[in-house]
C-alpha positions as CSV (number, residue, x, y, z in Angstrom):
1,M,0.1,0.0,0.0
2,I,1.2,3.5,-0.7
3,A,0.9,6.7,1.5
4,V,-2.0,8.9,0.6
5,D,-1.7,12.6,0.4
6,G,-4.7,14.9,1.0
7,L,-5.3,13.4,4.3
8,H,-3.5,13.5,7.7
9,G,-3.6,9.8,8.4
10,R,-4.7,10.2,11.9
11,V,-8.0,10.0,13.8
12,A,-8.8,11.7,17.2
13,V,-10.3,9.4,19.7
14,A,-12.3,10.7,22.8
15,D,-13.1,8.2,25.5
16,L,-15.9,9.9,27.5
17,D,-15.9,7.1,30.0
18,A,-12.3,7.6,31.0
19,G,-12.1,11.4,30.3
20,E,-9.3,10.7,27.9
21,V,-8.3,11.8,24.5
22,A,-5.6,10.8,21.9
23,T,-4.8,10.7,18.4
24,C,-4.2,7.4,16.6
25,P,-2.6,6.5,13.1
26,I,-5.0,5.3,10.3
27,P,-3.6,2.4,8.2
28,D,-2.5,3.6,4.9
29,S,-4.4,0.9,3.3
30,W,-7.6,2.2,4.6
31,L,-7.0,5.7,3.2
32,E,-6.0,4.2,-0.2
33,R,-9.1,2.0,-0.5
34,H,-11.7,4.4,1.2
35,L,-10.4,7.8,1.0
36,G,-12.2,9.8,3.8
37,G,-15.8,10.6,4.6
38,R,-18.4,7.7,4.5
39,G,-15.7,5.1,3.4
40,L,-13.4,6.0,6.5
41,G,-16.1,6.7,8.8
42,I,-18.0,3.3,8.1
43,R,-14.7,1.4,8.3
44,L,-13.9,2.9,11.7
45,L,-17.3,2.0,13.0
46,L,-17.1,-1.6,11.7
47,E,-13.6,-2.0,13.2
48,S,-14.3,-0.4,16.6
49,M,-17.7,-1.8,17.9
50,S,-19.6,-5.2,17.7
51,A,-23.0,-5.8,16.4
52,G,-26.2,-5.2,18.5
53,V,-24.9,-2.3,20.7
54,D,-27.5,0.0,22.3
55,P,-27.6,3.0,19.9
56,L,-28.0,5.2,23.0
57,G,-25.5,3.3,25.2
58,P,-21.9,4.0,25.8
59,E,-20.8,1.1,23.4
60,N,-22.1,3.0,20.4
61,R,-19.4,4.8,18.6
62,L,-19.9,8.3,16.9
63,V,-17.6,9.3,14.0
64,F,-17.0,12.6,12.3
65,A,-15.0,12.5,9.1
66,A,-13.7,14.9,6.5
67,G,-12.4,14.1,3.0
68,P,-9.1,14.7,1.0
69,L,-10.4,17.9,-0.4
70,S,-12.1,19.3,2.7
71,G,-9.4,21.5,3.8
72,Y,-9.0,23.6,0.7
73,S,-10.8,26.0,-1.3
74,V,-12.6,23.8,-3.9
75,P,-16.4,24.9,-4.0
76,G,-18.5,22.1,-2.4
77,S,-15.7,20.6,-0.4
78,S,-16.4,22.0,3.0
79,R,-18.8,19.3,4.2
80,Y,-18.5,16.5,6.6
81,W,-19.8,13.0,7.3
82,V,-21.1,11.7,10.7
83,G,-22.2,8.3,11.5
84,A,-23.1,5.8,14.3
85,R,-25.6,3.1,14.9
86,S,-28.9,4.9,14.5
87,P,-31.6,4.9,17.3
88,L,-34.1,5.6,14.7
89,T,-33.4,2.5,12.4
90,G,-31.1,0.2,14.3
91,S,-29.0,0.1,11.2
92,L,-26.2,2.4,9.9
93,G,-26.9,6.0,10.6
94,E,-25.1,8.5,8.6
95,S,-25.6,12.0,7.7
96,Y,-23.8,14.9,6.0
97,S,-23.7,18.7,6.5
98,G,-22.4,21.7,4.8
99,G,-21.2,25.1,6.3
100,S,-17.6,25.3,7.4
101,F,-17.2,22.5,9.9
102,G,-15.8,19.9,7.6
103,H,-13.3,22.4,6.3
104,F,-12.0,23.2,9.7
105,L,-12.0,19.4,10.9
106,A,-9.7,18.8,7.8
107,R,-7.4,21.5,9.1
108,S,-7.4,20.5,12.7
109,G,-4.7,17.9,12.3
110,V,-6.8,14.8,12.0
111,D,-9.1,13.2,9.3
112,A,-11.7,11.9,11.7
113,I,-13.0,12.0,15.3
114,L,-14.2,8.9,17.0
115,V,-16.2,9.3,20.4
116,E,-16.9,6.4,22.6
117,G,-18.3,6.0,26.1
118,R,-20.5,8.4,28.1
119,A,-19.5,11.3,30.2
120,D,-20.6,11.7,33.7
121,D,-21.4,15.3,33.3
122,P,-22.0,17.2,29.9
123,V,-18.7,18.0,28.0
124,V,-17.4,19.8,25.1
125,L,-14.8,18.2,22.9
126,R,-12.2,20.4,21.2
127,V,-9.9,19.4,18.3
128,T,-7.9,22.4,17.2
129,D,-4.4,22.4,15.5
130,G,-3.7,18.7,16.7
131,D,-4.6,19.5,20.4
132,L,-7.5,17.6,22.1
133,T,-9.3,18.6,25.1
134,L,-12.5,17.7,27.0
135,E,-14.1,20.4,29.0
136,P,-17.2,20.9,30.9
137,A,-20.2,22.0,28.9
138,G,-21.4,24.3,31.6
139,D,-24.1,26.7,30.8
140,C,-24.1,25.5,27.2
141,W,-26.1,22.4,28.3
142,G,-29.7,23.1,27.8
143,E,-29.2,26.0,25.5
144,P,-30.3,26.0,21.7
145,T,-27.7,25.4,19.1
146,D,-27.3,29.1,17.9
147,V,-26.3,30.2,21.4
148,V,-23.8,27.2,21.8
149,D,-22.3,28.2,18.3
150,D,-22.0,31.8,19.4
151,A,-20.4,30.8,22.8
152,L,-17.9,28.3,21.4
153,A,-16.8,29.7,18.1
154,S,-15.4,33.0,19.3
155,R,-12.0,32.7,17.7
156,P,-11.3,32.8,14.0
157,N,-10.9,29.4,12.0
158,R,-13.2,27.5,14.4
159,A,-16.5,25.7,13.8
160,V,-19.0,24.1,16.1
161,A,-21.2,21.1,15.8
162,A,-23.8,20.9,18.6
163,I,-27.0,19.5,19.8
164,G,-30.0,21.4,21.1
165,P,-32.6,20.4,23.7
166,A,-33.8,17.6,21.5
167,G,-30.7,15.8,21.5
168,E,-30.4,16.2,25.2
169,H,-33.8,14.6,25.7
170,E,-32.6,11.7,23.2
171,V,-35.3,12.5,20.8
172,H,-34.9,10.0,17.9
173,L,-35.3,12.8,15.3
174,A,-32.6,14.8,17.0
175,S,-30.0,16.4,14.4
176,I,-26.5,17.6,14.9
177,I,-26.4,21.4,14.0
178,N,-23.3,23.2,12.8
179,D,-22.6,26.8,11.9
180,S,-26.0,27.8,13.3
181,G,-28.3,26.2,10.8
182,H,-26.5,23.5,8.8
183,A,-27.9,20.1,9.7
184,A,-26.6,16.6,10.0
185,G,-30.2,15.0,10.2
186,G,-32.4,12.2,9.4
187,R,-30.9,9.3,11.6
188,G,-31.2,10.7,15.2
189,L,-27.4,11.1,15.7
190,G,-28.2,14.2,17.8
191,A,-29.7,11.8,20.3
192,V,-26.4,9.7,20.0
193,M,-24.5,12.8,21.2
194,G,-27.1,13.6,23.9
195,A,-26.8,10.1,25.4
196,K,-23.0,10.4,25.4
197,R,-23.6,13.9,27.3
198,L,-21.4,15.4,24.5
199,K,-23.0,18.9,23.9
200,A,-20.6,19.9,21.1
201,V,-17.5,19.4,19.1
202,V,-15.3,22.2,18.2
203,V,-12.8,22.0,15.5
204,G,-10.3,24.3,13.9
205,G,-6.9,25.3,12.9
206,D,-4.7,26.1,10.0
207,S,-3.0,22.8,9.3
208,P,-4.3,21.5,6.0
209,P,-3.1,18.0,5.0
210,P,-0.3,17.8,2.2
211,L,-1.2,17.9,-1.4
212,A,0.5,15.4,-3.8
213,E,0.5,18.0,-6.6
214,P,-0.1,21.3,-5.3
215,E,0.3,23.5,-8.6
216,R,-2.0,21.1,-10.5
217,F,-4.3,21.0,-7.8
218,E,-4.7,24.9,-7.6
219,R,-4.9,24.9,-11.5
220,L,-7.8,22.3,-11.5
221,T,-9.4,24.2,-8.6
222,R,-9.5,27.3,-10.7
223,A,-11.0,25.5,-13.6
224,F,-13.6,23.8,-11.6
225,R,-14.7,27.0,-10.1
226,R,-14.8,28.7,-13.5
227,G,-17.0,25.7,-14.7
228,L,-19.6,26.3,-12.0
229,A,-19.8,30.0,-13.0
230,E,-20.6,29.1,-16.6
231,N,-23.1,26.6,-15.6
232,E,-26.3,28.2,-16.3
233,R,-28.4,25.5,-14.4
234,L,-26.1,25.7,-11.3
235,Q,-26.4,29.5,-11.3
236,Q,-30.0,29.3,-10.9
237,W,-29.3,28.3,-7.3
238,A,-28.0,31.8,-6.6
239,T,-31.8,32.9,-6.7
240,F,-33.9,29.9,-5.7
241,G,-31.7,27.1,-4.4
242,T,-33.7,23.9,-3.8
243,T,-37.0,25.7,-3.2
244,A,-38.0,25.8,-6.9
245,A,-38.7,22.1,-6.5
246,V,-42.1,22.9,-4.7
247,E,-43.7,24.2,-8.0
248,I,-41.9,21.6,-10.2
249,L,-43.1,18.5,-8.2
250,H,-46.5,20.0,-7.9
251,E,-46.8,20.3,-11.7
252,Q,-45.5,16.8,-12.0
253,G,-48.1,15.4,-9.6
254,L,-45.4,14.3,-7.2
255,L,-45.4,16.7,-4.3
256,P,-45.9,14.8,-1.1
257,T,-49.3,16.1,0.2
258,K,-51.4,14.9,3.1
259,H,-48.9,12.3,4.3
260,F,-48.1,11.1,0.8
261,E,-51.9,10.5,0.0
262,R,-51.7,13.0,-2.8
263,G,-49.2,14.3,-5.3
264,R,-50.7,18.0,-5.7
265,F,-51.2,20.8,-3.1
266,E,-53.7,23.6,-3.7
267,G,-51.4,25.8,-1.7
268,A,-48.3,25.1,-3.6
269,D,-47.9,28.6,-5.0
270,E,-48.2,30.1,-1.4
271,I,-45.2,28.1,0.0
272,G,-42.9,27.8,-3.2
273,A,-39.8,29.5,-4.4
274,R,-41.6,32.7,-5.8
275,A,-43.6,33.1,-2.6
276,L,-40.7,32.9,-0.5
277,N,-38.7,35.1,-2.6
278,A,-41.4,37.8,-2.7
279,S,-42.0,37.8,1.1
280,L,-39.5,36.4,3.6
281,Q,-36.3,35.9,1.7
282,V,-33.8,38.7,1.8
283,G,-30.7,37.0,0.3
284,Q,-28.7,33.7,-0.1
285,R,-25.8,32.2,1.6
286,G,-23.6,29.4,0.8
287,C,-21.0,27.0,2.5
288,L,-17.6,28.2,3.0
289,G,-15.9,28.8,-0.3
290,C,-18.8,27.9,-2.6
291,P,-20.0,30.7,-4.9
292,L,-23.5,29.1,-5.5
293,E,-25.1,30.3,-2.2
294,C,-28.2,28.0,-2.3
295,K,-29.3,28.5,1.2
296,P,-32.1,31.1,1.7
297,V,-31.7,33.9,4.3
298,V,-35.0,35.0,5.7
299,R,-36.5,37.6,8.0
300,G,-40.0,38.4,9.0
301,E,-42.3,37.8,11.9
302,C,-44.9,35.1,12.9
303,R,-47.1,35.0,15.8
304,G,-45.1,37.9,17.3
305,V,-41.9,35.9,17.1
306,S,-39.1,37.2,15.0
307,I,-37.9,35.2,12.0
308,D,-34.2,36.1,11.4
309,D,-32.6,32.9,9.9
310,A,-29.5,32.7,7.9
311,S,-30.6,29.0,7.1
312,G,-34.2,29.5,5.9
313,P,-36.4,26.6,4.8
314,E,-35.2,24.6,1.7
315,Y,-37.3,22.4,-0.4
316,E,-37.5,19.4,2.0
317,T,-38.7,21.6,4.8
318,L,-41.2,23.6,2.8
319,A,-42.7,20.4,1.8
320,A,-42.5,18.5,5.1
321,F,-44.0,21.4,7.0
322,G,-46.2,22.6,4.2
323,S,-47.6,20.2,1.5
324,L,-47.3,17.0,3.7
325,L,-49.3,18.7,6.4
326,C,-51.7,20.6,4.0
327,N,-50.3,23.9,5.5
328,D,-49.9,26.9,3.4
329,D,-48.8,29.4,6.0
330,L,-45.2,30.3,4.9
331,E,-44.3,32.3,7.9
332,A,-45.2,29.4,10.0
333,I,-43.1,27.1,7.9
334,A,-40.2,29.4,8.3
335,L,-40.5,29.7,12.2
336,A,-40.9,25.9,12.5
337,N,-37.7,25.6,10.4
338,Q,-35.9,28.1,12.6
339,R,-37.1,26.4,15.7
340,C,-35.9,23.0,14.5
341,N,-32.5,24.4,13.9
342,A,-32.4,25.8,17.4
343,L,-33.8,22.8,19.2
344,G,-31.7,20.5,16.9
345,M,-34.3,18.3,15.0
346,D,-34.7,17.0,11.5
347,T,-37.4,18.8,9.8
348,I,-38.4,15.8,7.4
349,G,-38.7,13.4,10.4
350,V,-40.8,16.0,12.4
351,G,-43.0,16.6,9.4
352,H,-43.6,12.8,9.2
353,V,-44.8,12.4,12.8
354,I,-46.8,15.5,12.8
355,A,-48.6,14.0,9.7
356,A,-49.2,10.9,11.7
357,A,-50.9,12.8,14.5
358,M,-52.9,14.7,11.8
359,E,-54.0,11.5,10.2
360,A,-54.9,10.0,13.6
361,G,-57.2,13.0,14.3
362,H,-55.1,14.5,17.2
363,V,-54.6,17.5,15.1
364,E,-56.5,19.2,12.2
365,W,-54.8,19.1,8.8
366,G,-53.2,22.6,8.0
367,D,-53.3,23.8,11.7
368,A,-50.2,26.1,11.6
369,D,-50.5,26.7,15.2
370,A,-50.8,23.2,16.2
371,I,-47.7,22.5,14.2
372,L,-45.6,25.2,15.9
373,G,-46.8,23.7,19.3
374,L,-45.9,20.1,18.3
375,V,-42.4,21.1,17.4
376,E,-41.8,22.4,20.9
377,Q,-43.4,19.4,22.6
378,I,-41.4,16.8,20.4
379,A,-38.1,18.5,21.4
380,T,-38.9,18.3,25.2
381,R,-40.9,15.0,25.0
382,E,-44.0,16.7,26.6
383,G,-47.6,15.4,26.1
384,I,-48.0,13.7,22.7
385,G,-44.6,14.8,21.7
386,D,-43.1,12.0,23.8
387,V,-44.8,9.4,21.5
388,L,-43.9,11.5,18.4
389,A,-40.2,11.8,19.5
390,D,-39.5,8.1,18.9
391,G,-40.0,8.6,15.1
392,P,-42.5,7.8,12.5
393,D,-42.9,3.9,12.9
394,A,-43.3,4.3,16.7
395,A,-45.7,7.1,16.3
396,A,-47.8,5.1,13.7
397,E,-48.0,2.2,16.0
398,A,-49.0,4.3,19.0
399,L,-51.5,6.4,17.2
400,G,-53.3,3.4,15.4
401,I,-52.5,4.4,11.7
402,D,-51.8,1.8,9.0
403,D,-48.1,2.3,8.4
404,A,-45.5,5.1,8.1
405,A,-43.8,6.4,5.0
406,T,-40.5,4.7,6.1
407,V,-37.9,2.3,5.0
408,K,-36.0,0.6,7.8
409,G,-37.5,3.1,10.1
410,A,-36.1,6.0,8.3
411,P,-38.6,8.7,7.0
412,A,-38.8,9.2,3.2
413,G,-37.5,12.5,1.8
414,M,-40.0,14.7,0.0
415,H,-39.8,12.9,-3.4
416,D,-42.5,10.4,-4.2
417,P,-41.1,7.0,-5.6
418,R,-44.3,6.3,-7.4
419,G,-43.2,8.6,-10.1
420,K,-39.3,8.0,-9.7
421,K,-38.9,4.4,-10.0
422,G,-35.0,4.3,-9.9
423,L,-35.2,6.5,-6.8
424,G,-37.7,4.3,-5.2
425,L,-35.4,1.3,-5.9
426,S,-32.5,3.1,-4.3
427,A,-34.6,4.2,-1.4
428,A,-35.8,0.5,-0.8
429,T,-32.3,-1.1,-0.9
430,S,-30.4,1.5,0.9
431,P,-28.4,0.0,3.9
432,R,-29.2,3.2,5.9
433,G,-33.0,3.3,5.1
434,A,-35.0,5.6,3.0
435,T,-32.9,8.3,1.2
436,H,-33.2,10.5,-1.7
437,M,-29.4,11.3,-1.8
438,E,-27.7,8.1,-2.9
439,G,-29.3,7.0,-6.4
440,F,-30.6,9.3,-8.9
441,H,-33.8,11.5,-9.7
442,D,-35.3,9.8,-12.7
443,T,-36.9,12.9,-14.0
444,L,-33.5,14.5,-14.4
445,V,-31.8,11.5,-16.0
446,E,-34.8,11.3,-18.3
447,H,-33.9,14.6,-19.9
448,H,-30.2,14.4,-20.2
449,V,-28.2,11.8,-22.1
450,E,-24.7,13.1,-21.7
451,T,-22.8,11.7,-18.8
452,D,-19.3,10.9,-17.6
453,L,-20.6,7.5,-16.3
454,P,-20.7,4.0,-18.1
455,V,-24.6,3.9,-17.9
456,E,-27.6,4.2,-20.1
457,T,-29.4,7.5,-19.7
458,G,-32.5,9.0,-21.3
459,L,-34.6,6.4,-19.4
460,A,-38.1,7.4,-18.8
461,A,-39.0,8.2,-15.3
462,D,-41.7,5.6,-15.1
463,A,-39.5,3.0,-16.8
464,T,-38.3,-0.1,-14.9
465,D,-36.1,-1.7,-17.7
466,G,-32.4,-0.7,-17.3
467,K,-33.1,1.1,-14.0
468,P,-31.3,-1.4,-11.6
469,D,-28.0,-1.0,-13.6
470,A,-28.4,2.8,-13.7
471,V,-29.2,2.9,-10.0
472,V,-26.1,0.9,-9.1
473,T,-23.8,3.0,-11.0
474,F,-25.1,6.3,-9.9
475,E,-25.1,5.0,-6.3
476,N,-21.4,3.9,-6.7
477,A,-20.5,7.5,-8.1
478,Q,-22.5,9.2,-5.2
479,S,-20.6,7.0,-2.8
480,F,-17.4,8.1,-4.2
481,V,-18.6,11.7,-3.9
482,N,-19.6,11.1,-0.4
483,S,-16.2,9.6,0.4
484,L,-14.8,13.0,-0.7
485,V,-17.6,14.4,1.3
486,F,-18.3,16.7,-1.6
487,C,-21.6,18.5,-2.3
488,S,-24.0,16.4,-4.5
489,H,-25.4,19.7,-5.8
490,V,-22.1,21.0,-7.1
491,V,-20.9,17.8,-8.8
492,V,-22.9,17.2,-12.1
493,T,-23.0,13.6,-13.5
494,V,-25.4,14.1,-16.3
495,G,-25.9,17.0,-18.9
496,P,-23.7,19.2,-21.1
497,D,-22.0,20.9,-18.0
498,R,-21.2,17.5,-16.2
499,N,-18.0,17.7,-14.1
500,F,-17.6,14.2,-12.4
501,E,-14.4,13.5,-14.4
502,S,-13.0,16.8,-13.3
503,L,-13.7,16.0,-9.7
504,C,-11.8,12.7,-10.1
505,A,-8.8,14.8,-11.4
506,L,-9.1,17.1,-8.4
507,A,-9.1,14.2,-5.9
508,A,-6.2,12.5,-7.8
509,A,-4.1,15.8,-7.5
510,A,-4.8,16.0,-3.9
511,T,-4.1,12.3,-2.9
512,G,-1.5,11.1,-5.6
513,L,-3.7,8.2,-6.4
514,E,-4.8,7.2,-9.9
515,L,-8.4,8.1,-9.9
516,S,-10.2,7.5,-13.3
517,V,-13.9,7.4,-13.5
518,E,-13.6,3.7,-13.3
519,T,-11.5,3.8,-10.2
520,A,-13.6,6.2,-8.6
521,L,-16.7,4.0,-9.1
522,E,-14.8,0.9,-7.7
523,I,-14.0,3.0,-4.6
524,G,-17.6,4.0,-4.4
525,E,-18.9,0.5,-4.8
526,R,-16.5,-0.7,-2.1
527,N,-17.6,2.0,0.4
528,Y,-21.2,1.3,-0.4
529,A,-20.7,-2.3,0.3
530,L,-19.5,-1.3,3.8
531,G,-22.8,0.2,4.5
532,K,-24.4,-3.1,3.4
533,L,-22.0,-5.0,5.8
534,F,-23.0,-2.8,8.7
535,A,-26.7,-3.4,8.0
536,A,-26.3,-7.2,7.5
537,R,-24.4,-7.4,10.7
538,E,-27.4,-5.8,12.5
539,G,-29.7,-8.3,11.1
540,F,-31.0,-6.6,8.0
541,S,-31.8,-8.7,4.9
542,I,-33.5,-8.6,1.5
543,T,-37.0,-8.7,3.2
544,D,-36.2,-5.3,4.8
545,D,-35.5,-3.8,1.3
546,S,-38.9,-2.8,0.5
547,L,-41.3,0.3,0.3
548,P,-44.3,0.7,2.6
549,K,-47.7,0.4,1.2
550,R,-48.2,4.1,1.7
551,L,-45.5,4.8,-1.0
552,R,-46.8,2.2,-3.4
553,K,-50.6,2.5,-3.5
554,P,-52.1,4.8,-6.1
555,L,-52.2,8.5,-5.3
556,A,-55.7,9.9,-4.6
557,D,-55.3,12.5,-7.2
558,D,-54.0,10.5,-10.0
559,P,-52.8,13.0,-12.5
560,G,-53.3,10.9,-15.6
561,G,-52.2,11.9,-19.1
562,P,-49.4,10.6,-21.2
563,D,-46.7,13.2,-20.1
564,L,-47.0,12.4,-16.4
565,P,-45.6,9.4,-14.4
566,P,-47.9,6.7,-13.1
567,A,-49.2,7.2,-9.6
568,S,-48.5,3.8,-8.1
569,F,-45.7,1.4,-7.5
570,D,-46.5,-2.2,-8.0
571,R,-45.1,-4.6,-5.4
572,E,-44.1,-7.2,-8.2
573,E,-42.5,-4.5,-10.1
574,L,-40.4,-3.5,-7.2
575,E,-39.4,-7.1,-6.5
576,A,-38.2,-7.7,-10.1
577,M,-36.2,-4.6,-9.9
578,K,-34.8,-5.5,-6.6
579,R,-33.6,-8.9,-7.8
580,D,-31.8,-7.4,-10.8
581,Y,-30.2,-4.9,-8.5
582,Y,-28.9,-7.6,-6.1
583,D,-27.5,-9.7,-9.0
584,R,-25.8,-6.5,-10.3
585,R,-24.2,-5.8,-6.9
586,G,-23.3,-9.3,-6.2
587,W,-25.4,-9.3,-3.0
588,T,-27.0,-12.4,-1.2
589,D,-30.5,-12.4,0.5
590,D,-28.6,-11.8,3.9
591,G,-25.5,-10.1,2.9
592,I,-22.7,-9.9,0.2
593,A,-21.5,-12.9,-1.8
594,P,-17.9,-14.1,-0.8
595,E,-16.6,-13.5,-4.3
596,T,-17.8,-10.1,-4.3
597,L,-16.2,-9.3,-0.9
598,E,-12.9,-10.8,-2.4
599,R,-13.1,-8.6,-5.5
600,L,-13.6,-5.5,-3.3
601,G,-11.0,-6.4,-0.7
602,L,-13.4,-6.7,2.1
603,S,-13.2,-10.3,3.0
604,R,-11.5,-9.6,6.3
605,V,-13.7,-6.6,7.3
606,A,-16.8,-8.9,6.8
607,T,-15.4,-11.3,9.3
608,A,-13.8,-8.7,11.7
609,R,-14.6,-8.8,15.5
610,Q,-14.9,-5.9,17.9
611,C,-11.5,-4.5,18.4
612,A,-12.5,-1.7,20.7
613,P,-12.7,-1.9,24.5
614,D,-15.5,-3.6,26.1
615,H,-16.7,-1.3,29.0
616,Q,-17.0,-4.3,31.3
617,T,-13.9,-6.4,30.5
618,G,-11.6,-3.6,29.7
619,R,-10.2,-4.9,26.5
620,R,-7.7,-2.8,24.4
621,S,-8.4,0.7,23.2
622,V,-9.4,1.8,19.8
623,C,-5.9,3.4,19.4
624,E,-4.2,0.1,20.4
625,S,-6.4,-1.8,17.9
626,L,-5.5,0.5,15.1
627,Q,-1.8,0.1,15.9
628,L,-2.2,-3.6,15.4
629,L,-3.7,-3.0,12.1
630,L,-0.8,-1.0,10.8
């Protein structure tokens, strides 16, 4: 194995039981095979803990990871990955967030942070310029995330990832919030932090990892940035960001409405991009170093409360607190978003459980005041909020409704698989549960045939033939992107302005590795397989790879017409696609075939036992275990 540039080759380990911190070397072979981000992060989880740990117990590990581009000025590179065993799903819980935290993590002297154990009293972990400290959280415990950020990020070149009251109350919908409004949500990782009594992680410094080819890297970075400026489609983000999807999906009959019962919302024009732009939105902001600035900045007032949010509602939130709940009160949506950021909660998941309460008759559809009240109750587990706080599946069972719109316990994003068959297959088979961020959006690929990837494009959104192969290829590409921890909105895999091959060249200049498109897809496949290994180890099999009836049955407002997608997703149709998908991946009904593991170099990982300390028997530490692997 060769040394890999673009990374420090070290992980910071914080043992909260012992109150000790240390930095440990990462095997070069891991960096070469997995890079950083999701690949490195999942490998650390698999190697450092055994199956079946309590997601909210001290034995669970929490990992933050940067990528080989994160410490530099490439637009889209300042994100970070975070993962653990999810309290919401019991499988791999992983999430991503933008802002500046990933950038300063990469400049702190380490590539990743691994947290184990549980502190006796709330603490803050600092990783800055190679120095690691644990200190009392003090008055920060109990405070909202924006207050914590202001208190802890007082020095330049620092970033904070914190939990709010929802994480402290171990709400399964709790997010980790960094940079006062960027959220790592969707899998309850804020609850994992809260259970560990870890209020915040502060990273910073000015120590980027070495580059293999500095001059080439700078030249490619300038060209990449210039390409973004010349991309007309991406430049539209400077005005609307993701919010334009409200009107687009409404027109397609695929805007999740009334708990996924319908695909069109009468109030879509009241909560979409134009309405936001004409009323609350006063500007845009972007992640560190990114010129696209896709995040709306909003100001206004709702129910006597000031809305002053530099991270205003984006598409998923507009739909989750809007059409999903039949709510057209834009000010209330913006306030609910602001409160979720402060309290540290995932807006998609909160929208799901409030929809369940509405369907069960506890709340009227479209009642904006009730929505705002439930946001507060969920975060503190008060009243019915205690039931809703455990997530959509638990809420559906407790409230007596048929089923939730979840896969493996994870709430579906605001994209209806009944009109995006490839996306539906990806959501059904994803090791981490429902996701709209790993496969591809059929409606986009349908209209673009140019691609850097070895895959058939131009497939109709409602087609099933050819989709399994396309889904696997796009998932592998996205898995590579996620191992760089790069923004999926900035990298373009289809269309005349595609730049995936340029991203591979950037990564090669940073790391010194040969990274063709083919090699990148192989790394992506290997790292996607790590997620499958994690899920299989926790008992998930092919029977769990499905879509709930709520996401398959015909929409109540079937749009019809030759130019619109079908309004249902037949079970047999999905099963046939799934079998082709499994064959293409080399998976078995309960895991990964031995020959696939051998091809990907993962045979040893698949049989690895826990190498981290057992909290009862005191076996060797994570650092000692990593030393043995060198």
